[in-house]
Phi, psi and omega in degrees: 000138175239161180223155182216132173281128181292155181305329181287345179076013188249345180219168177239140176248137182241143175211153178252124179207155179271105185253358188306313183290329177292319183291329177295329182268354184291149175272125176259126182239122182257125177260129179254100184292346186252002180243102180279146173261310175204157174271133181266115180287320186196141160254111190226204187203155170273129174232076189229045179299138178062030179299332181250008186275124182283354183285125181292333184266358183296131181288155178260354178221154175222188185294332179289311181295324177298319179296313183294319179294334178279334188248349178247114174291117180247143182256345178217140181234128176256123183241174182257139163266094187275088184293338179296326179257344178281322177223073185297331171226158182300127185294326175189184184271001184242109181289355178259000178233119183269126171264103190306324182295343180280358182234088187284124174264070182222169174055227182297328178297315178295320177299320180296314178302316183290325177295317178300316179297316181301312186278335171296319178295338177273001178092011180275132175283130181249130172240164187222148179230147174265116183263336182201168180240152176293153185302324183293345185262350185247157181274345180230068185296342180284346183273152176266319177247165178054041177282124189252138177298135177297138176304134180090357182259014181299319182288326175299318178294317178299324179296313182298317179293315182298316181295323177299314181293317181289322178296317179298321181288317185283320185269334185238359175071025184244129176252121175252129184245003180224124180224173180200168165254116187294125173044047182294324181293322177282337179079038180244086012249334177272139183262117177224076178291184186303316182291314182294317181296319179298314179299321181292314183294328177301330179265314185292322182303303178297323180301310183293327177296317178295333180272011178086015182246037180294343180279349183281131179243148179262132175300138179270111181103271186051046187213189184304150186294340184264015184253017185304302184287326184286330189235305189286319184300314177300327178294315181295332183270358183270110183293342181285335183238354187304324183294341182265358186264141179250218183302150172281133185227142176221165176248141193268009188297332184263021181309322186289350179260002189224140182277166178297322181295322176290319182296323182295343179293337176299317178294317181300313182292318179299316178297322182300325182255012176068032183250150167286164180238123182239146169254096189277342168228110186245133178170199184230121167049078178296344180284349174282084188288343177287100186291348176295343177295342178288347176267009183252153175292328180306315181295318179295319180295320175298324180294320177299319177294322180297321176298317178301313183294323180290313188274330184260312184287313180262353180054048182295144177269342178213141180226119185243115181294141173245119007211135180292342189242000179237212191286341186267049185272143175289352177233161178280169175301337177274008179066028173266143184290131165284162176306326180297337178305318185286348176264316185289316188296321179302327179291320177291321184287331191246348183242102179265171179303135180089002178294158184245125172281131191257154173290130178231134182231122344282156176255004179203104170245194185294341185236317188253130174240126192237140169228146180221139185223141172241139179244092186296319184300325181252009175055051183233148172237139183219138181216136173243130172247109180266126179247118183258016175294152181295147176305140181095345176288153179300147178294157177259133170275129184237121175266113179266135175232157179083010179289156168298146179273059177230161180303130181247127178266130182251126179236130183251139176229125172205182190304321184258009175206113181248127178066030181282118176280108180288321179157177176246129189228148183257113175297151176242118184062032180077008185249139178209134178252124181231171178251130177252105181294155176299144176055054186221171168226117182250135180246137177238118184226150178182192179270150176289323184211159179266021174230156178083180181304138178084000182280163176292153177291167176242122183261144180223133173261118180269332175211149008285156179289162182298334183265004185294137174234140181247167177233158179302135180081357182276184180243143175242124177262143177226149178201158180197175179210176180205152176240151179211138184290340188253341189201164171269124186270121180279170181299334182296343182264007180256134177224133183245141171233121183243111189244121175285139178233123183227116183055041177079001181256125181278129179268188180290126183282153169264129181249128177236121183244149173074033181213145176269350181203168179177182177221158173213154184267141175271125180301155179278335181264166176057045181243022186260353181293143179291314180269087183219133183197173172242132175262119182251121183239128176253127175240128181239134181237127179274180187292340177269003176093000178282142184240156171225150183222141175224141185225136173222161179246145173235121184234161182291318185269323182203172181222139177233162179229075181291146176282155180288131180272138177239155183231160173304134184260144177228126182276129180294150181275000000 
């Protein structure tokens, strides 16, 4: 016999089926809530529109980015230091003397400063990248890519960057402590391979330190995922520049060219040098220039795998989606969700700063790749089950163990169902059996605990008392209350179900909503059965949708208060 809690959480359905052979083939996944893999600093985004645009008046935000920034909680924002518009011509011949008029705070530059200030005030960590250099500063201004800094102009470049950081701090009250040269080894658009970058940092590091910016660190790499040994490792091993280097950073576009064993070396190298590991441009295959692929499930499914590879394989501390303001948006220009929306948003909604990536065993078999995260500060649990089986293949039965014993909401995503809420189910002893469809991404979310902030309310029935006895034609009064760690629960959140039971047969219930108390009349007829009672159930729902239930019985001869029985839950496929 198997049992299933209905999505409404109010009834149980029973069925008899032979599951022995299915259970033998089921994948068992154990979540270890007490073994952390890494702390996640941020699930964030790039907001760097027009990073390479020479137009001073070009906007840095549009209606799409405004929508996404309003609806996606981001913990880290990567912006552009657009030197083309910040210092369009050399301010003067002395890099140690700033001519303020040479650095215009107007148009898109001003919009960028104000956006940085706005989101810093909201608690978002802001980092910045140099995507291109002004023509006067490079030796090949006619080129679009691989633009190289003129020999001897290292201090001029350091001046422009330093003044941008100091101006932002002095005029807008914002301190940025992490910067980079975007994809310098690849040369998109400025070229700073290992040798050029090293020569530049040898000059820029001391210069910025003398200017009071000794706290600023440069991302190590900030380039393609396959450039670890060719570019980032020599930088980390160089004692002349190591003090100026911050987290190791990579971009995930080349995931399809690199194995998990190779990818895991990023974590190994970062740990070796005591650095955090960030994915500063996160997404799937930038070489797929046909942007219509963003309207396909294939792209969304690849994105779910990319999250797994970033958080589990490389144990990244920060993952920044590319790009809220350009072509790689989770929504269309009409603000309708692309399939990737249903993959990207759960990570933003459920993983806050300081969340812990958890040990999962196994987290990678031939079909299912799993990641699990707990956010203690916000009392949240989050899990992604990525299924890479081909469409049309039979679904996988997955036995989850080690879950919090709180209601878990299951959401399924596949080609023909996006964001489908399968239901909310209660694990028993940390166990829950769900179905993982082929070619899907399934999310399991809930609270870590039923105490503290974010926990479910606690419902209590104060009357009738356990010893109460009623008579035919009499009145029964009922009342209750509830507590919640986050809010005061009004009467509108209380719902009562009063069900007559006669000789073990449940009658039609009386439902009372929006009240903490009430009364009902006992009929004068049909009151002679020995086994006769009323089952009174109070259900309370808080503003986040979490429910609590309390049940008591009132009978003519005696009254009992049985506890609610729960069964192992199984999510339908």
